[in-house]
FIGU-201203 format. One line per 10 residues: number of its first residue (from 1); for each residue x negated, z, y of C-alpha. Coordinates in Angstrom, 3 decimals. Example, Ala and Ser with C-alpha at 12.3 -4.5 7.8 and 13.67 -1.06 7.14 Angstrom:
# FIGU-201203
1 = -12.300 7.800 -4.500  -13.670 7.140 -1.060
# end
This chain:
# FIGU-201203
1 = 10.567 47.588 -52.916  7.860 44.974 -52.910  4.149 45.570 -53.021  3.746 44.979 -49.226  6.368 47.397 -48.295  4.883 50.094 -50.749  1.375 49.765 -49.202  3.021 50.043 -45.820  4.702 53.277 -46.651  1.639 54.526 -48.436
11 = -0.474 54.065 -45.361  2.223 55.807 -43.147  2.296 58.806 -45.552  -1.489 59.205 -45.555  -1.552 58.913 -41.749  1.193 61.713 -41.597  -0.917 63.978 -43.838  -3.884 63.242 -41.623  -2.128 64.277 -38.468  -1.015 67.574 -40.058
21 = -4.514 68.360 -41.191  -5.938 67.499 -37.765  -3.360 69.565 -35.982  -4.154 72.582 -38.230  -7.910 72.065 -37.754  -7.849 71.565 -34.061  -5.558 74.570 -33.479  -7.827 76.762 -35.627  -10.955 75.700 -33.789  -9.319 76.186 -30.374
31 = -7.900 79.619 -31.254  -11.159 80.789 -32.792  -13.118 79.785 -29.707  -10.799 81.623 -27.346  -12.567 84.543 -25.603  -11.442 88.019 -26.482  -10.526 89.938 -29.570  -6.823 89.752 -30.572  -7.056 92.904 -32.715  -8.629 94.755 -29.689
41 = -5.844 93.302 -27.416  -3.110 94.350 -29.768  -4.525 97.704 -30.287  -5.579 98.538 -26.699  -4.067 101.823 -25.780  -3.097 102.790 -29.218  -0.052 105.056 -29.844  -1.151 107.891 -27.626  -2.512 105.851 -24.630  -6.139 105.812 -25.903
51 = -8.128 102.901 -27.441  -8.401 102.967 -31.242  -11.635 104.040 -32.646  -14.022 101.305 -33.969  -13.359 102.065 -37.574  -9.657 101.465 -37.180  -10.336 98.165 -35.307  -12.525 97.122 -38.285  -9.749 97.994 -40.642  -7.317 95.957 -38.732
61 = -9.670 92.946 -38.667  -10.098 93.223 -42.391  -6.340 93.416 -42.837  -5.944 90.053 -41.006  -9.014 88.463 -42.412  -10.683 88.383 -39.103  -13.859 89.994 -40.463  -14.695 86.979 -42.626  -17.075 84.055 -41.755  -15.211 81.368 -39.847
71 = -15.437 78.789 -42.707  -14.026 81.343 -45.019  -11.154 82.030 -42.624  -10.469 78.398 -42.231  -10.433 77.769 -45.935  -8.123 80.835 -46.720  -5.747 79.801 -43.914  -5.621 76.214 -44.990  -4.881 77.008 -48.637  -2.112 79.560 -47.492
81 = -0.687 76.878 -44.996  -0.331 74.417 -47.934  2.351 76.797 -49.292  3.955 77.321 -45.961  2.265 80.873 -45.575  0.763 81.332 -41.989  0.354 85.054 -42.464  1.829 87.827 -40.355  1.917 88.311 -36.613  -0.976 90.403 -35.240
91 = 1.370 91.797 -32.480  4.196 93.104 -34.636  3.457 92.355 -38.257  6.334 90.104 -38.779  5.978 87.127 -41.186  5.076 84.046 -39.023  7.387 81.739 -41.042  10.265 84.218 -40.436  9.542 84.474 -36.788  9.556 80.683 -36.306
101 = 12.807 80.352 -38.190  14.481 83.102 -36.216  13.442 81.467 -32.905  14.222 77.860 -34.106  18.138 77.877 -33.605  18.157 78.304 -29.792  15.389 75.808 -29.360  17.124 73.325 -31.708  20.295 73.868 -29.664  18.806 72.926 -26.306
111 = 16.680 70.190 -27.867  19.738 68.478 -29.314  21.605 68.879 -25.999  18.606 67.551 -24.121  18.409 64.541 -26.408  22.079 63.778 -25.786  21.440 63.958 -22.061  18.388 61.774 -22.353  20.245 59.101 -24.289  23.213 59.067 -22.011
121 = 21.093 59.093 -18.893  18.482 56.579 -20.150  20.973 54.227 -21.735  23.227 54.150 -18.849  20.478 53.468 -16.291  19.047 50.754 -18.516  22.319 49.122 -19.157  23.694 49.143 -15.581  20.199 48.115 -14.038  20.062 45.082 -16.401
131 = 23.770 44.144 -15.984  24.382 44.419 -12.289  24.116 41.414 -10.069  23.342 43.459 -6.992  19.563 43.368 -6.248  19.557 46.603 -4.241  21.269 48.499 -7.092  18.997 47.043 -9.746  15.863 47.950 -7.860  17.254 51.479 -7.128
141 = 18.055 52.125 -10.798  14.819 50.637 -12.089  12.901 52.964 -9.678  14.814 56.067 -10.877  12.986 56.418 -14.266  9.481 56.404 -12.546  10.682 59.060 -10.180  12.192 61.287 -12.886  9.051 61.063 -15.064  6.869 62.179 -12.205
151 = 8.968 65.373 -11.571  7.632 68.595 -13.117  10.129 70.014 -15.614  9.792 73.476 -14.064  10.544 72.188 -10.711  13.582 70.288 -11.874  14.961 73.476 -13.493  14.296 75.544 -10.396  16.091 73.097 -8.181  19.030 72.853 -10.654
161 = 19.267 76.718 -10.628  19.056 76.761 -6.751  21.909 74.251 -6.220  24.338 74.888 -9.099  23.666 78.539 -9.896  22.834 80.125 -6.534  24.324 77.504 -4.245  27.589 76.520 -5.761  27.924 79.463 -8.298  29.178 76.887 -10.900
171 = 26.836 77.672 -13.732  24.718 80.586 -14.953  21.040 80.675 -14.077  19.821 82.678 -17.100  20.823 83.655 -20.668  22.068 81.763 -23.629  25.659 82.999 -23.910  28.318 80.216 -24.080  28.256 76.487 -23.565  28.034 76.795 -19.697
181 = 24.605 78.441 -20.079  23.375 75.296 -21.974  24.107 72.879 -19.413  21.295 73.421 -16.781  18.665 73.828 -19.438  19.827 70.669 -21.307  19.790 68.548 -18.059  16.460 69.861 -17.118  15.047 68.970 -20.599  16.863 65.663 -20.720
191 = 16.136 64.045 -17.428  12.409 63.357 -17.806  12.961 62.319 -21.466  15.809 60.035 -20.513  13.726 58.489 -17.902  11.259 57.364 -20.629  14.141 56.028 -22.643  15.403 54.014 -19.567  11.970 52.502 -18.977  11.545 51.346 -22.504
201 = 15.129 50.180 -23.039  15.451 48.380 -19.653  12.183 46.417 -20.456  13.500 45.493 -23.942  16.880 44.529 -22.578  15.275 42.298 -19.933  13.172 40.569 -22.557  16.143 40.228 -24.976  18.282 38.670 -22.264  15.866 35.839 -21.935
211 = 15.863 34.940 -25.719  17.341 31.609 -26.936  20.080 33.375 -28.914  21.541 34.822 -25.524  21.667 31.288 -24.200  23.486 30.081 -27.397  25.889 32.966 -26.941  26.658 32.095 -23.449  27.248 28.482 -24.492  29.697 29.589 -26.950
221 = 31.663 31.427 -24.175  30.750 35.053 -24.866  31.147 37.143 -21.795  28.290 39.096 -20.070  29.493 42.424 -21.367  29.640 41.021 -24.906  26.141 39.564 -24.612  24.767 42.893 -23.276  26.367 45.132 -25.808  26.761 43.097 -28.960
231 = 23.705 40.837 -28.740  20.938 42.048 -26.282  21.382 45.768 -26.919  21.299 45.549 -30.710  17.931 43.881 -30.576  16.548 45.747 -27.623  17.192 49.029 -29.316  14.571 48.457 -32.004  11.562 48.877 -29.703  13.165 51.931 -28.334
241 = 12.906 53.614 -31.708  9.125 53.529 -31.411  9.233 56.180 -28.660  11.431 58.556 -30.630  8.526 60.548 -31.892  7.195 60.962 -28.317  10.639 61.862 -27.047  10.848 64.672 -29.746  7.364 65.879 -28.622  8.522 65.925 -25.038
251 = 11.528 67.989 -26.037  9.496 70.527 -27.989  6.782 70.746 -25.113  9.503 70.921 -22.472  11.348 73.790 -24.258  8.441 76.047 -23.487  8.975 75.552 -19.759  12.796 75.448 -20.014  13.207 78.666 -21.936  10.886 80.506 -19.562
261 = 12.632 79.218 -16.407  16.174 80.110 -17.831  15.048 83.258 -19.754  16.416 81.841 -23.023  15.184 82.898 -26.546  13.443 80.265 -28.773  10.196 78.738 -29.854  8.995 78.306 -26.272  9.339 82.014 -25.405  7.778 82.891 -28.694
271 = 4.754 80.703 -27.899  4.253 82.221 -24.484  4.406 85.742 -25.843  1.967 84.885 -28.699  -0.518 83.193 -26.373  -0.422 86.116 -24.013  -1.629 88.662 -26.737  -3.692 85.989 -28.544  -1.468 86.243 -31.637  -3.473 83.697 -33.582
281 = -1.243 83.318 -36.753  1.880 82.871 -34.695  0.389 80.279 -32.267  -1.148 78.320 -35.118  2.159 78.458 -37.053  4.063 77.083 -34.153  1.496 74.264 -33.499  1.646 73.022 -37.037  5.391 73.324 -37.020  5.593 71.110 -33.864
291 = 3.129 68.642 -35.498  5.137 68.594 -38.634  8.319 67.825 -36.674  6.546 65.017 -34.793  5.172 63.643 -37.997  8.478 63.644 -39.869  10.256 61.981 -36.960  7.694 59.214 -36.766  7.584 58.802 -40.509  11.368 58.464 -40.506
301 = 11.025 55.762 -37.924  8.295 54.089 -39.858  10.545 54.103 -42.928  13.597 52.812 -41.224  11.863 50.151 -39.085  11.031 47.807 -41.995  14.729 47.993 -43.067  15.912 46.839 -39.643  13.138 44.354 -39.054  11.625 43.233 -42.417
311 = 8.825 41.467 -40.531  7.198 44.741 -39.795  6.526 45.500 -43.397  5.242 41.935 -43.954  2.566 42.172 -41.174  1.487 45.816 -41.555
# end
């Protein structure tokens, strides 16, 4: 590793740390400024249907550190977060890290399935749109991504449920049992993300097909399919890597809506429940976890990109 590449990686690592700190700080400030008292919300009604007395509410606030000055709370939470400790849920007393890990597998399942749908949909649209010689088909396919991006995720999910679950009775509308229950959520999550992939890849392919090496390949007798798949696609895929972090962010954000629409367990449902009762430790833990995933994916792209294109490390 030369000095230029080392400086490039060091800057990316510092930027990743800065993003995590900013996500933690912004989430703390926003949650602190929310109106209402999370302890009072949790304890409203008590065990016997009556509100808890003030001294018990004060004891609960002290238990969760909510009686401390805001800067003290911030410092304590930041130091604990550095060790991966986000405290316990105000709602049920469960460890936040454990709650996130318990909810992660179902979300990871639909996210991976949604990513596969996005890559297949986006890649197919981009390849066919730049390969076909029919102007009407090219224009139609190039217009699809813009349409798909503009559609709200919840509306796509409801329409798919209406048609394939209630209309044709082909797929279940709710639940998380079996592979069939994964199809509609994955398609709902993957279509908008795939539209983004199609937009970026189609533009990159169009530019790559105009490069001199493509003209050289044609002169050597390489067929259109070979030029598309072996030459243009390989180079056009590099810019598409830059949107990978945004794609992961879309999948995580979309999971909140998708899990709600299809009544699936996961981080999305956990987030909605935590926000509803102002469960600050859980909400902050999920925000920082999502930011960490986003940062790690972008950092991985930053580390891989100079290996695929050494010019990136040289000019950064």
